[in-house]
ZALUM-378510 format. One record per residue (C-alpha): residue in three letters; residue number from 1; x, y, z. Coordinates in Angstrom, 3 decimals, always signed. Last residue first. Layout:
% ZALUM-378510
REC  rest   nr        px        py        pz
REC   ALA  NUM         X         Y         Z
...
% end
This chain:
% ZALUM-378510
REC  rest   nr        px        py        pz
REC   SER  221   +27.436   -39.466   +12.219
REC   ARG  220   +26.923   -36.775   +14.848
REC   ILE  219   +29.329   -34.523   +12.967
REC   GLU  218   +27.553   -35.189    +9.655
REC   GLN  217   +24.163   -34.353   +11.230
REC   ARG  216   +25.545   -31.121   +12.664
REC   THR  215   +26.866   -30.185    +9.219
REC   SER  214   +23.513   -30.933    +7.587
REC   ALA  213   +21.702   -28.762   +10.142
REC   ARG  212   +24.166   -25.944    +9.574
REC   ASP  211   +23.719   -26.205    +5.799
REC   THR  210   +19.911   -26.178    +6.162
REC   GLN  209   +20.095   -23.150    +8.443
REC   ARG  208   +22.334   -21.386    +5.936
REC   LEU  207   +19.916   -22.226    +3.115
REC   SER  206   +17.002   -20.862    +5.140
REC   GLU  205   +19.022   -17.726    +5.858
REC   ALA  204   +19.643   -17.239    +2.145
REC   SER  203   +15.947   -17.691    +1.396
REC   GLY  202   +15.034   -15.164    +4.078
REC   ALA  201   +17.557   -12.670    +2.745
REC   ARG  200   +16.145   -13.134    -0.746
REC   ARG  199   +12.617   -12.632    +0.555
REC   LEU  198   +13.701    -9.523    +2.467
REC   ALA  197   +15.420    -8.102    -0.602
REC   THR  196   +12.281    -8.663    -2.672
REC   ALA  195   +10.120    -7.048    +0.017
REC   SER  194   +12.205    -3.911    -0.228
REC   ILE  193   +14.117    -1.691    +2.203
REC   GLY  192   +15.285    +1.654    +0.828
REC   ASN  191   +13.329    +3.853    +3.211
REC   GLN  190   +13.185    +7.464    +2.076
REC   PRO  189   +12.584   +10.301    +4.503
REC   GLY  188    +9.953   +12.884    +3.564
REC   PRO  187    +8.326   +14.890    +0.813
REC   LEU  186    +4.613   +14.156    +0.240
REC   PHE  185    +3.871   +14.500    -3.476
REC   ALA  184    +0.303   +15.436    -4.259
REC   TRP  183    -2.457   +14.139    -6.469
REC   VAL  182    -5.786   +15.300    -7.864
REC   PRO  181    -8.202   +13.854   -10.405
REC   PRO  180   -10.150   +13.939    -8.233
REC   THR  179   -12.266   +16.236    -6.038
REC   LYS  178   -10.267   +17.489    -3.065
REC   GLU  177   -11.226   +16.531    +0.488
REC   VAL  176    -8.276   +14.178    +1.060
REC   LEU  175    -5.770   +16.564    -0.521
REC   GLN  174    -6.468   +19.540    +1.755
REC   ARG  173    -3.507   +18.835    +4.062
REC   ILE  172    -1.235   +18.929    +1.008
REC   ARG  171    -1.994   +22.601    +0.353
REC   GLY  170    +1.514   +24.033    +0.846
REC   VAL  169    +3.011   +21.226    -1.229
REC   PRO  168    +1.041   +22.309    -4.304
REC   LEU  167    -1.633   +19.896    -5.589
REC   ARG  166    -0.894   +18.178    -8.903
REC   ALA  165    -3.892   +17.772   -11.237
REC   HIS  164    -2.515   +19.888   -14.094
REC   ARG  163    +0.659   +17.795   -14.203
REC   LEU  162    -1.259   +14.526   -14.499
REC   ARG  161    +0.090   +13.440   -17.894
REC   GLN  160    +3.502   +14.844   -17.052
REC   ALA  159    +3.605   +13.167   -13.647
REC   THR  158    +2.692    +9.808   -15.181
REC   GLN  157    +5.258   +10.061   -17.983
REC   GLY  156    +8.218   +11.063   -15.844
REC   HIS  155    +9.448   +14.146   -14.038
REC   LEU  154    +8.199   +13.238   -10.557
REC   ALA  153    +8.850    +9.565   -11.258
REC   ALA  152   +12.458   +10.075   -12.352
REC   THR  151   +13.295   +12.151    -9.282
REC   THR  150   +11.649    +9.741    -6.831
REC   SER  149   +12.702    +6.378    -8.279
REC   GLY  148   +16.050    +5.400    -6.795
REC   PRO  147   +14.948    +5.599    -3.189
REC   ARG  146   +11.169    +5.794    -2.641
REC   PRO  145    +9.346    +9.060    -1.933
REC   MET  144    +5.585    +9.095    -1.163
REC   VAL  143    +2.768    +9.920    -3.589
REC   ALA  142    -0.680   +10.771    -2.227
REC   ILE  141    -3.517   +10.116    -4.666
REC   PRO  140    -7.070   +11.502    -4.571
REC   VAL  139    -9.715    +8.953    -5.634
REC   GLU  138   -12.033    +8.101    -8.548
REC   ARG  137   -10.712   +10.230   -11.416
REC   VAL  136    -7.247    +8.707   -11.049
REC   PHE  135    -8.790    +5.235   -11.395
REC   THR  134   -10.578    +6.086   -14.651
REC   LYS  133    -7.279    +7.032   -16.265
REC   TRP  132    -5.738    +3.871   -14.811
REC   ARG  131    -8.194    +1.551   -16.491
REC   HIS  130    -6.059    -1.480   -15.482
REC   TRP  129    -2.698    -0.220   -14.252
REC   ARG  128    +0.232    +0.113   -16.654
REC   PRO  127    -0.159    +3.912   -16.730
REC   LEU  126    +0.552    +3.872   -12.952
REC   GLU  125    +4.094    +2.528   -13.325
REC   ALA  124    +5.849    +5.755   -12.244
REC   PHE  123    +3.416    +6.080    -9.342
REC   VAL  122    +4.417    +2.607    -8.125
REC   ASP  121    +8.098    +3.568    -7.814
REC   THR  120    +7.084    +6.962    -6.400
REC   GLY  119    +5.439    +5.166    -3.493
REC   MET  118    +1.677    +4.869    -3.174
REC   LEU  117    -1.175    +6.008    -0.944
REC   TRP  116    -4.768    +6.242    -2.179
REC   VAL  115    -6.969    +8.796    -0.389
REC   PHE  114   -10.460    +8.039    +0.890
REC   HIS  113   -12.984   +10.360    +2.529
REC   ALA  112   -15.665    +8.274    +4.235
REC   ARG  111   -19.358    +9.189    +4.108
REC   PRO  110   -20.484    +6.542    +1.607
REC   PHE  109   -18.500    +3.638    +3.104
REC   ARG  108   -19.947    +0.691    +1.182
REC   ARG  107   -20.412    +2.464    -2.132
REC   ARG  106   -17.085    +4.287    -1.824
REC   LEU  105   -15.370    +1.013    -0.973
REC   ALA  104   -16.731    -0.712    -4.073
REC   ARG  103   -15.623    +2.140    -6.318
REC   VAL  102   -12.157    +2.167    -4.778
REC   THR  101   -11.776    -1.589    -5.175
REC   ASP  100   -12.931    -1.525    -8.787
REC   VAL   99   -10.333    +1.094    -9.722
REC   ALA   98    -7.660    -0.760    -7.743
REC   TYR   97    -8.120    -3.989    -9.700
REC   ARG   96    -8.868    -7.440    -8.310
REC   THR   95   -12.135    -6.985    -6.475
REC   GLY   94   -14.079    -9.812    -4.807
REC   LEU   93   -15.191    -7.628    -1.908
REC   ARG   92   -13.991   -10.170    +0.645
REC   ALA   91   -10.671   -10.663    -1.137
REC   GLU   90   -10.325    -6.887    -1.425
REC   ILE   89   -10.967    -6.603    +2.325
REC   ALA   88    -7.736    -8.393    +3.198
REC   THR   87    -7.073    -6.017    +6.076
REC   PRO   86    -4.363    -4.606    +8.315
REC   VAL   85    -5.603    -1.381    +9.981
REC   LEU   84    -3.053    +1.176   +11.175
REC   HIS   83    -4.793    +3.672   +13.475
REC   PRO   82    -4.636    +1.297   +16.460
REC   GLU   81    -0.830    +0.869   +16.267
REC   CYS   80    +0.699    -2.618   +16.056
REC   ALA   79    +1.087    -2.732   +12.286
REC   LEU   78    +4.273    -4.816   +12.153
REC   ARG   77    +3.056    -8.305   +13.092
REC   ARG   76    -0.316    -7.670   +11.490
REC   VAL   75    +1.323    -6.943    +8.142
REC   SER   74    +3.252   -10.236    +8.167
REC   ALA   73    +0.024   -12.060    +9.107
REC   LEU   72    -1.696   -10.603    +6.033
REC   ARG   71    +1.125   -11.964    +3.882
REC   SER   70    +0.812   -15.425    +5.416
REC   ALA   69    -2.972   -15.504    +5.070
REC   LEU   68    -2.785   -14.359    +1.447
REC   SER   67    -0.346   -17.152    +0.664
REC   ALA   66    +3.230   -16.310    -0.289
REC   MET   65    +4.078   -15.198    -3.818
REC   GLY   64    +7.270   -16.778    -5.142
REC   ARG   63    +5.713   -17.563    -8.499
REC   LYS   62    +2.437   -15.672    -8.840
REC   GLU   61    +4.150   -13.084   -11.023
REC   LYS   60    +3.256    -9.457   -10.417
REC   LEU   59    +1.207    -6.987   -12.481
REC   PRO   58    -2.191    -8.567   -11.710
REC   ASN   57    -1.473    -8.340    -7.950
REC   GLY   56    -3.238   -11.227    -6.234
REC   PRO   55    -5.298   -11.435    -3.027
REC   SER   54    -4.032    -7.910    -2.282
REC   VAL   53    -3.217    -7.031    +1.307
REC   MET   52    -4.857    -3.711    +2.084
REC   LEU   51    -2.989    -1.747    +4.722
REC   TRP   50    -5.826    +0.544    +5.773
REC   VAL   49    -4.588    +3.864    +7.112
REC   GLN   48    -6.779    +5.506    +9.711
REC   ASP   47    -8.014    +8.861   +11.017
REC   LEU   46    -5.931   +10.828    +8.525
REC   GLY   45    -4.415   +14.271    +9.083
REC   LEU   44    -2.644   +14.285    +5.721
REC   VAL   43    +0.866   +14.831    +7.109
REC   HIS   42    +0.528   +12.693   +10.237
REC   LEU   41    -1.442    +9.698    +8.994
REC   ALA   40    +0.444    +9.773    +5.688
REC   ARG   39    +3.769    +9.666    +7.544
REC   ARG   38    +2.666    +6.708    +9.620
REC   ALA   37    +1.466    +4.734    +6.596
REC   ILE   36    +4.631    +5.383    +4.581
REC   GLN   35    +6.825    +4.350    +7.531
REC   ILE   34    +4.741    +1.205    +8.039
REC   HIS   33    +5.266    +0.166    +4.428
REC   GLY   32    +9.008    +0.854    +4.643
REC   GLU   31    +9.135    -1.159    +7.872
REC   HIS   30    +8.314    -4.357    +6.005
REC   ALA   29    +5.350    -6.449    +4.841
REC   PRO   28    +6.262    -9.696    +3.077
REC   ASN   27    +5.264   -10.192    +0.293
REC   PHE   26    +3.113    -7.194    +1.186
REC   SER   25    +1.231    -7.637    -2.114
REC   GLY   24    +0.008    -4.075    -2.181
REC   GLY   23    -2.594    -1.523    -1.211
REC   LEU   22    -2.148    +1.466    +1.055
REC   LEU   21    -5.534    +3.142    +1.361
REC   GLY   20    -5.624    +6.241    +3.559
REC   ILE   19    -8.876    +6.944    +5.371
REC   ARG   18   -10.406   +10.203    +6.574
REC   LEU   17   -13.493    +9.048    +8.479
REC   ALA   16   -17.128   +10.113    +8.238
REC   ARG   15   -18.756    +6.981    +9.670
REC   ARG   14   -21.526    +5.599    +7.464
REC   ASP   13   -20.648    +1.887    +7.354
REC   GLY   12   -23.200    +0.048    +5.212
REC   ARG   11   -21.104    -2.604    +3.544
REC   VAL   10   -18.056    -4.846    +3.952
REC   PRO    9   -17.564    -4.022    +7.604
REC   LEU    8   -14.050    -4.290    +9.079
REC   THR    7   -14.549    -6.648   +12.018
REC   ALA    6   -11.276    -8.632   +11.906
REC   HIS    5    -9.235    -5.617   +10.790
REC   HIS    4   -10.330    -3.566   +13.780
REC   VAL    3   -12.135    -0.289   +13.052
REC   PRO    2   -10.753    +2.520   +15.191
REC   MET    1   -13.103    +4.115   +17.734
% end
């Protein structure tokens, strides 16, 4: 029985589930996020993917960041399938960094098998994460393609530092049970949509609506 986002327990859950963790700002959520989650479910044989809406990404500016409630709502609108679980559990746990989140989740869900999901764009920036070397020893990592970053990321600094921990494509299904540090690249279609582009499009549409409203007001006057 899938865990619903509204009743996701903070502690004491002992179900042995295979769970993908897709963290991010989701400012707003878009089909690219859902595509990553669906592919991970299928390729890794997961029971659930938790779309974890961060209360605040330390590597992103607060300016232009929508409220947590608004960003969580954007995930809920798109994640209509029972195995996709929108959640703001990091806010409830009081964790800010991924390494602390993973440790807290492992304590509270002692029988679950977690795997962290990220795009190649995020993978390339992994050395910027707080205590990233500790993080990679806490949880397996599944890396998904993102346009414009895949080739560079798979031959870049992060991949080189973790080259001995890479799981071959033919053993991807085993990733969730592997002892970290371990990561694998999941080949697949690339979705070029971005939250930044959506925000810009939304701002442009708001301006167009304002212009149309002003024009109508001038005509009535």
